[in-house]
N, C-alpha and C positions, 0 to 999 in steps of 0.2 A: 565418508559419504560418497560411495561408489568410486573411490580413487581421487576425488576432488576435495580440496579444502573447503571449509564452510564459507570462507571469504569469496572464493571463486564461484561457488554455487549461488550465493546471494547476489553477487555482481551480475551473473548471467540472468537471474530472475529480474533484476532491476533494469537491465538492458532490454530484455524482452518487453517489459511493461512500457518502457520509453518508446520502443518501436510501435507498439499498439496505439499509444497516445498520439504519436506523430501521424500514424495512418488515419486515425479518427479525425484529426485536424484537417488533413488533406481531403478526406471524403467530405467534410463539412464545407470546405472551400469550393469543391467541385459542385456539390449540390446547390450551393448558393448561386454559382455562375450558371448552372443549368436550369435555374428557375425561369430565366428568360430565353435561354438557348438550349433546349432539352437534349439535342443530339449533337452537341459540340464535341469534336474529336480531341484526342489526346494532345496532338501538337499545338492546336489552337488554344486549348486549355493551358498548356505550359506557357505559351506566350503571354496570355492574359494574366496568369497567376504567378509569373516568374519572381517578382519581389518577395511575395509571401512564401513561395516554395523554397527559394534560396535561404530565407531566414530559418526555415525548418531543416535545411540541409537535404532537400529533395531535388534531384535532377530529373531530366526527362525520362530516363530509363526507370528510375525508381517510381516516378509517377505512373508509368505504364504498369509496373508490377502491382502497385497498390490498387489501381483501377481493376486490373485483371482479377486480383484476389477477392475483390468486392463485387465482381460481376457487373462492372460499370463501363466496360469497353463498348463502343458503339459498333453494332453489326450493320454492314451495308444492306440496303434494301433495293429490290428491283421490282419495278412495276411499269407496265406499258399499256397505253391506250392510244388508239389511232385517232388523231385529231386533224390530220392533213388530208386535204382534197385538192390535188393538183390537176384533176381532169375537168377542165372548164374552158370557157370560150375567151377568157380575158388574156391580155398580153402578158407573157412571162419575160421578165427583164434579164439581162446578162449579169453574170457574176463579175463585178469590177474590183473585188477585194482580194483576189487570189494571191497576189504578191505584195500586199499592202503591209508595211511595218506599222504597228500601233504604237504611237508615241505621245498621245495627249488625250485628255477628256474631250468628248463631243467631236471626235474625229470619225467614230463609227458607232452606230447603234445596231444592236441585234434584237430581233423580235421573234417571239414564238408564242404558241398557245399550248397549255397543258391541262390535263383533266384532273380536277380536284374533288369531284363529287362522289356520290354513291350510286349503286344500281337504281335505287328508288328515286334519288334526286341528283341527276347529272348536273355538274357545274364545271365551268371552264375559266381558267385564269390566263389572261393575256398580259404579257410582260414586254416592256421595252427596256433593254439593259445597255449601259455604256460599256463597250468592249475594253476600254483602257482601265477605267476605275472599278468595273464590275458593279457600279451603282444601278439599282433599279430606278429608272427615271420616269417610268409610266406604267400603270397597271390597272386592270379592271377584271372583276369577277362577275360572271353572269351565268344564267342557266341555258344559254343558247350559243351555238357556234356561228351565229350571224356576224356580219361585219361590224356591228355596233360595238361589241366588246373590244375588239382590236383597235377600232377607230378611237374609242374613248381613251385607251391607253396611250395612243399616239398623240392625241391632242393634249393630254396631261404632260407628256414628255416635252412637247414643243413649248407649252406655256411656261414650263419650269427651266428652260435652257439658261445656262450660266454664261455661255460664250456664243451668243447669237451671230456674231460677225464671222466666226470661223466656219469654213466649209465642212459639211457633214454628210455622211453616207448612211443610209438605212439598209440593213441586210436582213433577209428573211428567207424562208423556204418559198415555194411557188404555190402556196395555199390560196384558195379562193379569196379569203379575206384580204390578203395583202395585194392581190392582183386586181381587186375590185375597183371600179371607177371612183367611188367615194374616197377610198384609201389613197389612191394615186393622186387624186386632186388635192388632198390634204398635204401630201409630200411635195407636190409641185408648188403649192401656195407658200409653203415654208422654205422653198428653195433647197430641198434635201434630195440628194442623188439616190436613186433606187438601185439596189443590187439584190440578186436572188441566187440561190443555189441552182446548180445545173445538173445535179445528179440526185439519185434516190438514196444516197448514203445517209444514214441517220446521224452521222457525225459531221456532215457538211455544214451544219450550223451549231457547232459543238459548244460554243460559249453560251448561247441562249439555252440550249438543252441542259447544260450543267447548272446554270443558275436556277432554272425551273426546278431541277431535281433537288437542289439545296433547300429552296423555299418549301417544297412539298415535304421532303423527308425530315428536315431538321425542325420544322415549325408546324406546318398545317396538319400533317398526318398524325402528329402527336396528340392533337386535341380531338380529331375526328368529328368535325362539325358536319352535320348532315342537312342543314337548311341554309338558304341564301342569306337570310337576315342575320345568321350567326357567322357565316363564312366571311361576309364583307368586313366586319370589324376585326376578325381574326387575321385576315390578309393585311389589313391596314397596319395593325400592330406588328405583324411579322416582317413586313417590308421595312418599317421604321427601325426595328431591332437589327435586322440584317444590314441595312445601310450604315447604321451608326455604331454598332458594337461588334459585329462579326469580322475578325481579321481574315485575310486571304493570303494563301501561300504565294499565289501569282502576283500579288501586290506587295511583296516583301513584308507581309504580316501587317500591313495597314488596313484600315476599314475602307469600304467603298467611299464613304463620306470624306475621309482624309485624302484619298487618292484623287477625288474629283476636284479638289481645291488647288491642285498643283500639276505640273507636268515634268518634274525633274526625276521622279522615281521611275526607273526602267522596270517594266513588268517582266516577269520570268518568261523565258522563251517557250514556245510551243514545241512539242515533240516533232510535229511536222509544221513547218512554217507556212505551208500553203493553206490559207484559210478557206479556199474554195474546195479543197478536197478533204479527206478524212483528217481532222485535226483534233488535238487534245490539249487541255490546259489544266494546270494545277490551280485549284481554288481552295 
């Protein structure tokens, strides 16, 4: 049989069939996990599925090859909408976090607004995120860029604080919403120190920008909700799944919820330690 014994031939067929069955089991595991996190990447999938994959004899490289063969690798997306308006009459605060090491939850919050709507129905998502745990602690989605959305997200974050006795800094860009009188009054009332970017570099508030991107690309844009009454429960579910189930590279593969309950895990270092300049973080 083409120079091979019958035994070798059938052994090869059997091995190939076993590989196909193993690949099918891996695909099923990934599909199940992506039911709630549709754009979860390979490294995070491997972390979450490690016991099952090890039982199948599948390592991270093999997982990558199986996903590639089945066209299941996640391709990065790029989208950009301008939501910042820093040309206004309100006071712009100094950047006080430039050399700040992040060592605990509720040491630093970062806030940002991102576009989640369509051309016909514009919608905006305001987020407040804990810089240490990467937990979204406050959020609001609305069809306006007025201060109300950002203020609602801040009030929710303050209401849900876990460590109210600890000093806290709020960092954002110099957008109108964050500089407004109502927003600043709420920060002062909660005794939260205000910090703002001092440059127009889009990475000057990198953590907030990155978390916005994760929520949009891995959750919201997959469903493509085009109405506010649909978007609101979608955002609520997405934030819950993100906080409780999605591991972060920068958090040593812990979820934001797990990280927020402790202060012993050291977050992975930034490529540039200066948080006030262009900075990047693994998430």
